[in-house]
C-alpha positions as CSV (number, residue, x, y, z in Angstrom):
1,X,-0.1,0.2,0.1
2,X,2.6,2.4,-1.2
3,X,2.0,5.7,-2.7
4,X,2.7,5.7,-6.4
5,X,2.5,9.4,-7.5
6,X,4.8,12.0,-6.1
7,X,5.4,15.8,-6.7
8,X,7.2,18.9,-4.7
9,X,5.0,21.6,-4.0
10,X,5.7,24.7,-1.5
11,X,8.7,22.9,-0.1
12,X,6.9,19.8,0.8
13,X,6.7,16.2,-0.8
14,X,3.4,15.4,-2.1
15,X,2.2,11.6,-2.2
16,X,-0.8,10.2,-3.8
17,X,-2.1,7.0,-5.4
18,X,-2.6,4.7,-2.5
19,X,-4.6,1.8,-3.7
20,X,-6.3,1.6,-0.2
21,X,-6.9,5.2,-0.3
22,X,-6.8,6.7,-3.9
23,X,-8.7,9.8,-2.8
24,X,-6.3,10.9,-0.1
25,X,-3.0,12.8,-0.7
26,X,-0.2,13.4,1.9
27,X,2.1,16.4,2.2
28,X,5.3,16.3,4.4
29,X,6.2,18.9,6.7
30,X,7.4,21.8,5.0
31,X,11.4,21.5,4.5
32,X,11.7,18.0,5.6
33,X,10.6,15.4,3.1
34,X,10.7,12.5,5.7
35,X,8.5,14.0,8.4
36,X,4.8,12.9,8.1
37,X,4.2,13.5,11.9
38,X,0.5,14.6,11.3
39,X,-0.1,15.2,15.2
40,X,3.2,17.0,16.4
41,X,3.5,18.1,19.8
42,X,3.9,21.7,18.8
43,X,1.3,22.3,15.9
44,X,2.3,24.7,13.0
45,X,1.6,25.8,9.8
46,X,4.8,23.7,8.5
47,X,3.6,20.3,10.0
48,X,2.6,17.6,7.8
49,X,-0.8,17.4,6.6
50,X,-3.2,15.0,4.5
51,X,-6.3,15.2,2.8
52,X,-8.1,13.3,5.4
53,X,-7.1,15.5,8.3
54,X,-7.5,19.2,6.9
55,X,-10.4,21.6,5.9
56,X,-9.2,21.2,2.2
57,X,-10.4,17.4,2.4
58,X,-10.0,14.4,0.0
59,X,-10.1,14.7,-4.0
60,X,-13.5,13.5,-5.1
61,X,-11.8,11.0,-7.3
62,X,-9.1,8.3,-7.6
63,X,-5.9,10.5,-7.7
64,X,-4.0,10.0,-11.2
65,X,-1.6,13.1,-11.4
66,X,0.2,15.8,-9.1
67,X,0.8,18.8,-11.1
68,X,2.7,21.7,-9.4
69,X,1.5,24.6,-11.4
70,X,2.7,27.3,-9.6
71,X,4.1,28.3,-6.0
72,X,0.5,28.8,-5.1
73,X,-1.2,26.1,-7.2
74,X,-1.2,22.2,-7.1
75,X,-3.5,20.5,-9.8
76,X,-4.8,17.2,-8.7
77,X,-5.9,14.9,-11.9
78,X,-8.4,12.2,-11.0
79,X,-9.9,9.6,-13.2
80,X,-12.9,11.5,-14.0
81,X,-12.2,15.0,-12.5
82,X,-9.5,17.7,-12.0
83,X,-9.0,19.7,-8.8
84,X,-7.0,22.8,-7.9
85,X,-5.4,23.3,-4.4
86,X,-4.8,26.8,-3.9
87,X,-2.3,27.8,-0.9
88,X,-1.0,25.6,1.6
89,X,-3.6,23.3,3.2
90,X,-1.9,23.5,6.6
91,X,-2.6,27.5,6.3
92,X,-6.2,27.2,5.1
93,X,-5.6,26.1,1.4
94,X,-8.4,25.1,-0.4
95,X,-9.2,22.4,-2.9
96,X,-11.7,23.4,-5.7
97,X,-12.9,21.6,-8.9
98,X,-11.7,22.6,-12.3
99,X,-13.7,19.6,-14.3
100,X,-16.2,17.3,-13.2
101,X,-16.0,15.8,-16.9
102,X,-12.4,15.4,-18.0
103,X,-9.7,13.0,-15.9
104,X,-6.0,12.8,-16.3
105,X,-4.7,9.6,-17.7
106,X,-1.8,9.1,-15.7
107,X,1.0,10.7,-13.4
108,X,3.5,11.5,-16.4
109,X,0.7,12.5,-18.9
110,X,1.4,16.0,-18.6
111,X,3.9,18.9,-19.6
112,X,4.6,22.6,-19.4
113,X,5.4,25.0,-22.0
114,X,7.5,27.9,-21.5
115,X,4.5,30.4,-21.4
116,X,3.2,28.4,-18.3
117,X,0.5,26.3,-20.4
118,X,-0.1,22.9,-19.0
119,X,-0.8,20.2,-21.7
120,X,-2.2,16.7,-20.5
121,X,-3.9,13.8,-22.1
122,X,-7.2,13.7,-20.7
123,X,-9.9,11.2,-20.6
124,X,-11.3,13.1,-23.8
125,X,-8.0,13.6,-25.5
126,X,-5.3,16.1,-25.4
127,X,-6.0,19.3,-23.5
128,X,-4.3,22.7,-22.4
129,X,-5.1,24.6,-19.4
130,X,-3.6,28.4,-19.7
131,X,-2.5,30.0,-16.5
132,X,-5.0,32.8,-16.6
133,X,-8.0,30.7,-17.3
134,X,-7.2,27.3,-15.6
135,X,-10.1,25.7,-17.5
136,X,-9.2,22.6,-19.7
137,X,-9.2,23.3,-23.3
138,X,-9.5,20.6,-25.9
139,X,-6.6,21.0,-28.5
140,X,-6.7,17.4,-30.1
141,X,-10.6,17.5,-31.1
142,X,-11.5,16.9,-34.6
143,X,-7.6,16.2,-35.4
144,X,-6.3,12.8,-33.6
145,X,-9.6,11.5,-32.2
146,X,-9.4,8.4,-34.3
147,X,-5.5,7.8,-33.4
148,X,-6.4,8.6,-29.5
149,X,-9.4,6.3,-29.4
150,X,-7.5,3.6,-30.6
151,X,-5.1,3.4,-27.6
152,X,-5.9,1.3,-24.9
153,X,-5.1,3.8,-22.0
154,X,-5.6,1.2,-19.3
155,X,-2.8,-0.6,-20.6
156,X,-0.6,2.0,-22.0
157,X,1.5,4.6,-19.9
158,X,1.4,8.1,-21.5
159,X,4.1,10.4,-21.2
160,X,4.2,13.9,-22.3
161,X,7.2,16.2,-22.5
162,X,7.9,19.6,-24.0
163,X,10.6,20.2,-26.2
164,X,12.3,23.7,-25.6
165,X,14.7,23.4,-28.9
166,X,11.7,22.6,-31.2
167,X,9.2,24.3,-29.2
168,X,6.9,21.3,-29.3
169,X,4.9,18.7,-27.4
170,X,6.1,15.0,-27.5
171,X,3.3,12.2,-26.9
172,X,4.9,8.8,-25.9
173,X,2.7,5.8,-25.5
174,X,4.4,2.4,-24.0
175,X,2.6,-0.7,-23.1
176,X,2.6,-1.4,-19.3
177,X,3.9,-5.2,-20.5
């Protein structure tokens, strides 16, 4: 029952993807990636926190991706939803829905371009989220629908990478076997 997804956010190691608690997430103490003491003798805004012990709460879906979007925003991809953590959950941070209709297919299925746009392989195709709007925009619609619909996303790992030299997005598909 180990976490399968990790990211760095606000000087904390964030973990998710526990098979027995798929909606939960865990953040280490700020500045100490090995400290997960959720009830220290002296409480502070730096202490470790988890979805099931903060006001921010659990993600309403199985967590499939963690995307550090900015210093103040962490995106949680789910099977069928996308959520945004704003701020630090130990200091009143909030967890808000971005989409109830689109999920992110895996922990490596996203990339960031130099302009701050996040590209991700969603359950509906290739999407982009711009820094200003935050709402997903389908960019593959009508172009790659047939290609993407022929890929078994349950049996295939999806990895996205931004190529700075060529100013383009690479999408890699690899069978888990």
